[in-house]
TORKOL-4160 file (C-alpha; in steps of 0.2 Angstrom, whole numbers, padded with zeros to 4 digits, m for minus):
320
<pt num="1" X="m0103" Y="0115" Z="0061"/>
<pt num="2" X="m0109" Y="0097" Z="0063"/>
<pt num="3" X="m0103" Y="0079" Z="0059"/>
<pt num="4" X="m0113" Y="0079" Z="0043"/>
<pt num="5" X="m0103" Y="0093" Z="0037"/>
<pt num="6" X="m0087" Y="0085" Z="0042"/>
<pt num="7" X="m0092" Y="0070" Z="0032"/>
<pt num="8" X="m0097" Y="0080" Z="0017"/>
<pt num="9" X="m0080" Y="0090" Z="0017"/>
<pt num="10" X="m0070" Y="0074" Z="0020"/>
<pt num="11" X="m0078" Y="0065" Z="0005"/>
<pt num="12" X="m0076" Y="0080" Z="m0006"/>
<pt num="13" X="m0057" Y="0081" Z="m0003"/>
<pt num="14" X="m0055" Y="0062" Z="m0004"/>
<pt num="15" X="m0065" Y="0061" Z="m0021"/>
<pt num="16" X="m0057" Y="0076" Z="m0028"/>
<pt num="17" X="m0073" Y="0084" Z="m0035"/>
<pt num="18" X="m0090" Y="0089" Z="m0029"/>
<pt num="19" X="m0099" Y="0078" Z="m0042"/>
<pt num="20" X="m0090" Y="0062" Z="m0037"/>
<pt num="21" X="m0093" Y="0066" Z="m0018"/>
<pt num="22" X="m0111" Y="0069" Z="m0022"/>
<pt num="23" X="m0112" Y="0052" Z="m0030"/>
<pt num="24" X="m0103" Y="0043" Z="m0016"/>
<pt num="25" X="m0114" Y="0052" Z="m0003"/>
<pt num="26" X="m0130" Y="0051" Z="m0013"/>
<pt num="27" X="m0132" Y="0070" Z="m0010"/>
<pt num="28" X="m0137" Y="0083" Z="m0023"/>
<pt num="29" X="m0121" Y="0092" Z="m0028"/>
<pt num="30" X="m0129" Y="0110" Z="m0025"/>
<pt num="31" X="m0132" Y="0104" Z="m0007"/>
<pt num="32" X="m0114" Y="0100" Z="m0005"/>
<pt num="33" X="m0108" Y="0116" Z="m0012"/>
<pt num="34" X="m0120" Y="0125" Z="0000"/>
<pt num="35" X="m0114" Y="0116" Z="0015"/>
<pt num="36" X="m0096" Y="0120" Z="0011"/>
<pt num="37" X="m0100" Y="0138" Z="0009"/>
<pt num="38" X="m0108" Y="0138" Z="0026"/>
<pt num="39" X="m0092" Y="0130" Z="0033"/>
<pt num="40" X="m0081" Y="0143" Z="0025"/>
<pt num="41" X="m0092" Y="0157" Z="0031"/>
<pt num="42" X="m0092" Y="0150" Z="0049"/>
<pt num="43" X="m0073" Y="0148" Z="0049"/>
<pt num="44" X="m0069" Y="0163" Z="0040"/>
<pt num="45" X="m0057" Y="0155" Z="0028"/>
<pt num="46" X="m0057" Y="0146" Z="0011"/>
<pt num="47" X="m0056" Y="0127" Z="0013"/>
<pt num="48" X="m0054" Y="0122" Z="m0005"/>
<pt num="49" X="m0045" Y="0127" Z="m0021"/>
<pt num="50" X="m0056" Y="0124" Z="m0036"/>
<pt num="51" X="m0046" Y="0121" Z="m0053"/>
<pt num="52" X="m0047" Y="0111" Z="m0069"/>
<pt num="53" X="m0040" Y="0096" Z="m0060"/>
<pt num="54" X="m0054" Y="0096" Z="m0047"/>
<pt num="55" X="m0053" Y="0102" Z="m0029"/>
<pt num="56" X="m0038" Y="0103" Z="m0017"/>
<pt num="57" X="m0038" Y="0108" Z="0001"/>
<pt num="58" X="m0031" Y="0124" Z="0006"/>
<pt num="59" X="m0018" Y="0125" Z="0020"/>
<pt num="60" X="m0033" Y="0128" Z="0032"/>
<pt num="61" X="m0043" Y="0114" Z="0023"/>
<pt num="62" X="m0028" Y="0102" Z="0027"/>
<pt num="63" X="m0029" Y="0106" Z="0045"/>
<pt num="64" X="m0048" Y="0104" Z="0045"/>
<pt num="65" X="m0046" Y="0087" Z="0036"/>
<pt num="66" X="m0034" Y="0080" Z="0049"/>
<pt num="67" X="m0046" Y="0085" Z="0063"/>
<pt num="68" X="m0061" Y="0079" Z="0054"/>
<pt num="69" X="m0054" Y="0062" Z="0051"/>
<pt num="70" X="m0050" Y="0060" Z="0069"/>
<pt num="71" X="m0067" Y="0066" Z="0075"/>
<pt num="72" X="m0076" Y="0055" Z="0063"/>
<pt num="73" X="m0065" Y="0040" Z="0068"/>
<pt num="74" X="m0069" Y="0043" Z="0086"/>
<pt num="75" X="m0087" Y="0044" Z="0083"/>
<pt num="76" X="m0087" Y="0028" Z="0073"/>
<pt num="77" X="m0077" Y="0020" Z="0087"/>
<pt num="78" X="m0089" Y="0026" Z="0100"/>
<pt num="79" X="m0104" Y="0018" Z="0091"/>
<pt num="80" X="m0094" Y="0001" Z="0091"/>
<pt num="81" X="m0090" Y="0003" Z="0110"/>
<pt num="82" X="m0108" Y="0006" Z="0114"/>
<pt num="83" X="m0114" Y="m0009" Z="0104"/>
<pt num="84" X="m0102" Y="m0020" Z="0112"/>
<pt num="85" X="m0093" Y="m0035" Z="0106"/>
<pt num="86" X="m0109" Y="m0045" Z="0102"/>
<pt num="87" X="m0112" Y="m0033" Z="0087"/>
<pt num="88" X="m0105" Y="m0039" Z="0070"/>
<pt num="89" X="m0092" Y="m0027" Z="0063"/>
<pt num="90" X="m0099" Y="m0016" Z="0049"/>
<pt num="91" X="m0094" Y="m0001" Z="0038"/>
<pt num="92" X="m0081" Y="0003" Z="0026"/>
<pt num="93" X="m0062" Y="m0001" Z="0029"/>
<pt num="94" X="m0049" Y="0008" Z="0018"/>
<pt num="95" X="m0033" Y="m0002" Z="0015"/>
<pt num="96" X="m0018" Y="0004" Z="0006"/>
<pt num="97" X="m0007" Y="m0009" Z="m0003"/>
<pt num="98" X="0009" Y="m0009" Z="m0014"/>
<pt num="99" X="0005" Y="m0016" Z="m0032"/>
<pt num="100" X="0015" Y="m0032" Z="m0029"/>
<pt num="101" X="0006" Y="m0036" Z="m0013"/>
<pt num="102" X="m0011" Y="m0032" Z="m0020"/>
<pt num="103" X="m0009" Y="m0044" Z="m0034"/>
<pt num="104" X="m0008" Y="m0058" Z="m0022"/>
<pt num="105" X="m0018" Y="m0052" Z="m0007"/>
<pt num="106" X="m0033" Y="m0042" Z="m0013"/>
<pt num="107" X="m0044" Y="m0056" Z="m0020"/>
<pt num="108" X="m0042" Y="m0067" Z="m0005"/>
<pt num="109" X="m0045" Y="m0053" Z="0007"/>
<pt num="110" X="m0061" Y="m0047" Z="m0002"/>
<pt num="111" X="m0067" Y="m0065" Z="m0003"/>
<pt num="112" X="m0063" Y="m0069" Z="0016"/>
<pt num="113" X="m0071" Y="m0052" Z="0021"/>
<pt num="114" X="m0087" Y="m0056" Z="0012"/>
<pt num="115" X="m0088" Y="m0073" Z="0020"/>
<pt num="116" X="m0083" Y="m0068" Z="0038"/>
<pt num="117" X="m0089" Y="m0050" Z="0039"/>
<pt num="118" X="m0103" Y="m0047" Z="0026"/>
<pt num="119" X="m0107" Y="m0030" Z="0033"/>
<pt num="120" X="m0090" Y="m0024" Z="0030"/>
<pt num="121" X="m0085" Y="m0016" Z="0014"/>
<pt num="122" X="m0067" Y="m0016" Z="0008"/>
<pt num="123" X="m0060" Y="m0001" Z="m0001"/>
<pt num="124" X="m0042" Y="m0005" Z="m0008"/>
<pt num="125" X="m0030" Y="0009" Z="m0014"/>
<pt num="126" X="m0014" Y="0004" Z="m0023"/>
<pt num="127" X="0002" Y="0014" Z="m0024"/>
<pt num="128" X="0021" Y="0013" Z="m0020"/>
<pt num="129" X="0024" Y="0009" Z="m0002"/>
<pt num="130" X="0030" Y="0026" Z="0002"/>
<pt num="131" X="0014" Y="0034" Z="m0004"/>
<pt num="132" X="0004" Y="0020" Z="0006"/>
<pt num="133" X="0013" Y="0025" Z="0022"/>
<pt num="134" X="0009" Y="0043" Z="0019"/>
<pt num="135" X="m0009" Y="0039" Z="0016"/>
<pt num="136" X="m0009" Y="0030" Z="0033"/>
<pt num="137" X="m0001" Y="0044" Z="0042"/>
<pt num="138" X="m0014" Y="0056" Z="0035"/>
<pt num="139" X="m0028" Y="0045" Z="0039"/>
<pt num="140" X="m0033" Y="0042" Z="0021"/>
<pt num="141" X="m0032" Y="0023" Z="0024"/>
<pt num="142" X="m0036" Y="0013" Z="0040"/>
<pt num="143" X="m0024" Y="m0001" Z="0037"/>
<pt num="144" X="m0008" Y="m0003" Z="0026"/>
<pt num="145" X="0004" Y="m0015" Z="0020"/>
<pt num="146" X="0021" Y="m0007" Z="0019"/>
<pt num="147" X="0039" Y="m0013" Z="0016"/>
<pt num="148" X="0048" Y="m0002" Z="0029"/>
<pt num="149" X="0047" Y="0014" Z="0038"/>
<pt num="150" X="0062" Y="0024" Z="0046"/>
<pt num="151" X="0050" Y="0032" Z="0058"/>
<pt num="152" X="0038" Y="0021" Z="0066"/>
<pt num="153" X="0032" Y="0034" Z="0078"/>
<pt num="154" X="0013" Y="0034" Z="0080"/>
<pt num="155" X="0011" Y="0017" Z="0070"/>
<pt num="156" X="0007" Y="m0001" Z="0075"/>
<pt num="157" X="0019" Y="m0011" Z="0064"/>
<pt num="158" X="0019" Y="m0030" Z="0063"/>
<pt num="159" X="0032" Y="m0040" Z="0053"/>
<pt num="160" X="0021" Y="m0052" Z="0042"/>
<pt num="161" X="0034" Y="m0060" Z="0030"/>
<pt num="162" X="0051" Y="m0058" Z="0022"/>
<pt num="163" X="0053" Y="m0060" Z="0003"/>
<pt num="164" X="0068" Y="m0063" Z="m0008"/>
<pt num="165" X="0073" Y="m0051" Z="m0022"/>
<pt num="166" X="0079" Y="m0059" Z="m0037"/>
<pt num="167" X="0086" Y="m0055" Z="m0054"/>
<pt num="168" X="0076" Y="m0059" Z="m0069"/>
<pt num="169" X="0076" Y="m0057" Z="m0088"/>
<pt num="170" X="0071" Y="m0065" Z="m0105"/>
<pt num="171" X="0079" Y="m0081" Z="m0110"/>
<pt num="172" X="0085" Y="m0072" Z="m0126"/>
<pt num="173" X="0096" Y="m0060" Z="m0117"/>
<pt num="174" X="0114" Y="m0063" Z="m0118"/>
<pt num="175" X="0122" Y="m0050" Z="m0107"/>
<pt num="176" X="0123" Y="m0062" Z="m0092"/>
<pt num="177" X="0131" Y="m0079" Z="m0095"/>
<pt num="178" X="0127" Y="m0087" Z="m0079"/>
<pt num="179" X="0115" Y="m0102" Z="m0080"/>
<pt num="180" X="0097" Y="m0098" Z="m0074"/>
<pt num="181" X="0095" Y="m0103" Z="m0056"/>
<pt num="182" X="0113" Y="m0100" Z="m0052"/>
<pt num="183" X="0117" Y="m0086" Z="m0040"/>
<pt num="184" X="0124" Y="m0070" Z="m0047"/>
<pt num="185" X="0133" Y="m0057" Z="m0036"/>
<pt num="186" X="0126" Y="m0040" Z="m0034"/>
<pt num="187" X="0142" Y="m0033" Z="m0042"/>
<pt num="188" X="0138" Y="m0043" Z="m0058"/>
<pt num="189" X="0120" Y="m0038" Z="m0058"/>
<pt num="190" X="0124" Y="m0020" Z="m0055"/>
<pt num="191" X="0133" Y="m0019" Z="m0071"/>
<pt num="192" X="0119" Y="m0026" Z="m0082"/>
<pt num="193" X="0107" Y="m0016" Z="m0091"/>
<pt num="194" X="0093" Y="m0015" Z="m0078"/>
<pt num="195" X="0075" Y="m0009" Z="m0078"/>
<pt num="196" X="0072" Y="m0001" Z="m0061"/>
<pt num="197" X="0062" Y="0011" Z="m0051"/>
<pt num="198" X="0070" Y="0028" Z="m0050"/>
<pt num="199" X="0079" Y="0035" Z="m0035"/>
<pt num="200" X="0068" Y="0038" Z="m0020"/>
<pt num="201" X="0058" Y="0023" Z="m0023"/>
<pt num="202" X="0060" Y="0011" Z="m0008"/>
<pt num="203" X="0066" Y="m0004" Z="m0019"/>
<pt num="204" X="0078" Y="0006" Z="m0029"/>
<pt num="205" X="0085" Y="0014" Z="m0013"/>
<pt num="206" X="0088" Y="m0003" Z="m0005"/>
<pt num="207" X="0097" Y="m0009" Z="m0021"/>
<pt num="208" X="0108" Y="0007" Z="m0022"/>
<pt num="209" X="0112" Y="0006" Z="m0004"/>
<pt num="210" X="0117" Y="m0013" Z="m0005"/>
<pt num="211" X="0128" Y="m0009" Z="m0021"/>
<pt num="212" X="0136" Y="0006" Z="m0012"/>
<pt num="213" X="0141" Y="m0006" Z="0002"/>
<pt num="214" X="0151" Y="m0016" Z="m0010"/>
<pt num="215" X="0158" Y="m0001" Z="m0020"/>
<pt num="216" X="0147" Y="m0005" Z="m0035"/>
<pt num="217" X="0137" Y="0007" Z="m0045"/>
<pt num="218" X="0120" Y="0002" Z="m0052"/>
<pt num="219" X="0117" Y="0004" Z="m0071"/>
<pt num="220" X="0099" Y="0008" Z="m0074"/>
<pt num="221" X="0096" Y="0008" Z="m0092"/>
<pt num="222" X="0077" Y="0012" Z="m0089"/>
<pt num="223" X="0069" Y="0020" Z="m0074"/>
<pt num="224" X="0050" Y="0017" Z="m0072"/>
<pt num="225" X="0040" Y="0017" Z="m0056"/>
<pt num="226" X="0027" Y="0003" Z="m0060"/>
<pt num="227" X="0032" Y="m0015" Z="m0056"/>
<pt num="228" X="0020" Y="m0020" Z="m0070"/>
<pt num="229" X="0028" Y="m0009" Z="m0083"/>
<pt num="230" X="0045" Y="m0016" Z="m0077"/>
<pt num="231" X="0040" Y="m0033" Z="m0081"/>
<pt num="232" X="0032" Y="m0028" Z="m0097"/>
<pt num="233" X="0048" Y="m0019" Z="m0103"/>
<pt num="234" X="0058" Y="m0034" Z="m0097"/>
<pt num="235" X="0047" Y="m0045" Z="m0108"/>
<pt num="236" X="0052" Y="m0034" Z="m0123"/>
<pt num="237" X="0070" Y="m0038" Z="m0120"/>
<pt num="238" X="0075" Y="m0021" Z="m0115"/>
<pt num="239" X="0085" Y="m0027" Z="m0100"/>
<pt num="240" X="0085" Y="m0036" Z="m0083"/>
<pt num="241" X="0074" Y="m0032" Z="m0068"/>
<pt num="242" X="0076" Y="m0035" Z="m0049"/>
<pt num="243" X="0059" Y="m0038" Z="m0040"/>
<pt num="244" X="0052" Y="m0049" Z="m0027"/>
<pt num="245" X="0053" Y="m0067" Z="m0033"/>
<pt num="246" X="0034" Y="m0068" Z="m0030"/>
<pt num="247" X="0031" Y="m0054" Z="m0042"/>
<pt num="248" X="0039" Y="m0064" Z="m0057"/>
<pt num="249" X="0035" Y="m0082" Z="m0051"/>
<pt num="250" X="0021" Y="m0084" Z="m0064"/>
<pt num="251" X="0032" Y="m0078" Z="m0078"/>
<pt num="252" X="0046" Y="m0090" Z="m0072"/>
<pt num="253" X="0034" Y="m0105" Z="m0072"/>
<pt num="254" X="0028" Y="m0100" Z="m0089"/>
<pt num="255" X="0046" Y="m0099" Z="m0096"/>
<pt num="256" X="0044" Y="m0081" Z="m0100"/>
<pt num="257" X="0058" Y="m0076" Z="m0088"/>
<pt num="258" X="0074" Y="m0084" Z="m0081"/>
<pt num="259" X="0078" Y="m0079" Z="m0063"/>
<pt num="260" X="0094" Y="m0079" Z="m0053"/>
<pt num="261" X="0096" Y="m0078" Z="m0035"/>
<pt num="262" X="0107" Y="m0063" Z="m0029"/>
<pt num="263" X="0122" Y="m0065" Z="m0017"/>
<pt num="264" X="0136" Y="m0055" Z="m0010"/>
<pt num="265" X="0125" Y="m0048" Z="m0003"/>
<pt num="266" X="0108" Y="m0057" Z="m0004"/>
<pt num="267" X="0093" Y="m0045" Z="m0005"/>
<pt num="268" X="0077" Y="m0047" Z="0005"/>
<pt num="269" X="0063" Y="m0036" Z="0009"/>
<pt num="270" X="0052" Y="m0036" Z="0025"/>
<pt num="271" X="0033" Y="m0034" Z="0023"/>
<pt num="272" X="0023" Y="m0026" Z="0037"/>
<pt num="273" X="0005" Y="m0024" Z="0042"/>
<pt num="274" X="0003" Y="m0006" Z="0049"/>
<pt num="275" X="m0010" Y="0005" Z="0057"/>
<pt num="276" X="m0011" Y="0021" Z="0066"/>
<pt num="277" X="m0010" Y="0021" Z="0085"/>
<pt num="278" X="m0014" Y="0039" Z="0086"/>
<pt num="279" X="m0032" Y="0037" Z="0080"/>
<pt num="280" X="m0045" Y="0026" Z="0086"/>
<pt num="281" X="m0049" Y="0011" Z="0075"/>
<pt num="282" X="m0067" Y="0005" Z="0071"/>
<pt num="283" X="m0072" Y="m0013" Z="0075"/>
<pt num="284" X="m0072" Y="m0016" Z="0056"/>
<pt num="285" X="m0054" Y="m0010" Z="0054"/>
<pt num="286" X="m0048" Y="m0020" Z="0068"/>
<pt num="287" X="m0057" Y="m0036" Z="0061"/>
<pt num="288" X="m0050" Y="m0033" Z="0044"/>
<pt num="289" X="m0033" Y="m0030" Z="0051"/>
<pt num="290" X="m0033" Y="m0046" Z="0060"/>
<pt num="291" X="m0040" Y="m0055" Z="0045"/>
<pt num="292" X="m0026" Y="m0047" Z="0034"/>
<pt num="293" X="m0013" Y="m0054" Z="0046"/>
<pt num="294" X="m0020" Y="m0072" Z="0045"/>
<pt num="295" X="m0022" Y="m0071" Z="0026"/>
<pt num="296" X="m0005" Y="m0064" Z="0022"/>
<pt num="297" X="0004" Y="m0078" Z="0033"/>
<pt num="298" X="m0008" Y="m0091" Z="0026"/>
<pt num="299" X="m0002" Y="m0087" Z="0008"/>
<pt num="300" X="0016" Y="m0090" Z="0014"/>
<pt num="301" X="0011" Y="m0106" Z="0023"/>
<pt num="302" X="0002" Y="m0113" Z="0008"/>
<pt num="303" X="0016" Y="m0108" Z="m0003"/>
<pt num="304" X="0006" Y="m0096" Z="m0014"/>
<pt num="305" X="0018" Y="m0082" Z="m0009"/>
<pt num="306" X="0037" Y="m0086" Z="m0011"/>
<pt num="307" X="0043" Y="m0079" Z="0006"/>
<pt num="308" X="0047" Y="m0084" Z="0024"/>
<pt num="309" X="0036" Y="m0080" Z="0039"/>
<pt num="310" X="0040" Y="m0065" Z="0049"/>
<pt num="311" X="0048" Y="m0066" Z="0066"/>
<pt num="312" X="0032" Y="m0061" Z="0076"/>
<pt num="313" X="0024" Y="m0078" Z="0081"/>
<pt num="314" X="0010" Y="m0070" Z="0090"/>
<pt num="315" X="m0004" Y="m0061" Z="0080"/>
<pt num="316" X="m0008" Y="m0043" Z="0083"/>
<pt num="317" X="m0022" Y="m0042" Z="0096"/>
<pt num="318" X="m0033" Y="m0031" Z="0086"/>
<pt num="319" X="m0050" Y="m0041" Z="0086"/>
<pt num="320" X="m0059" Y="m0055" Z="0094"/>
């Protein structure tokens, strides 16, 4: 077994099919299949399940994938170390982002990367914060922006900003009599017809926990995981939503939504830049991590992101 086979195997798993991996690697599909057969023959175990939905790693394949990612990362870091600091960062950097963060952050990050690190290619994956954290722990992304983690072991975590959660809804809704812009208690908000993510979602759990602390019960008229769909359903007048103020700022300015601050208690969410401390980082990943920190805080300073800066005044010492 060699590094090339480990790269091929990792690409097959990450792409979910031989054909997509072949396109990404620019290798003929039969060659990939042959390499996988050789690996399975050498190890004496099946590494992949093949089904109608593509390929999935077996239990043995999962163990190999975890080791392969570490080996490939260490090999990439070795090349960076040998080349030294004078060499410009190069290669692919994978970053996981929640959808609301990606809306504000992806374009500035890509533009800044092309300007400052033209040999680095950004690959962005979007999901809920919990899934993004899972990708980071598994080594499927190099960097992540997450909302929280109850278990920071093995992670470098830097508090970038804190954003306010607010209640919002269409002007035509009449269930809430409070004037827009006037604070609404969480007890009042909990009794409205709310459009929220389902239990287990980080935002929903935060709202439920805060409501339980004041002996209130949240009434979710609709449960849906997508922030974009929450806003779409709210635009159709199906209920009120609770999201970061930044996520509905454009609709508020356009007069589509009214918004209300929440109080008793107020709700805030911290945003963190995170990376694994258990795997080596390439020079490219370190550079993009440092750049991400600068851009995220710059968006707040320039008032393009409605939030307050985090409590870490010194940037993470990742690059340069």
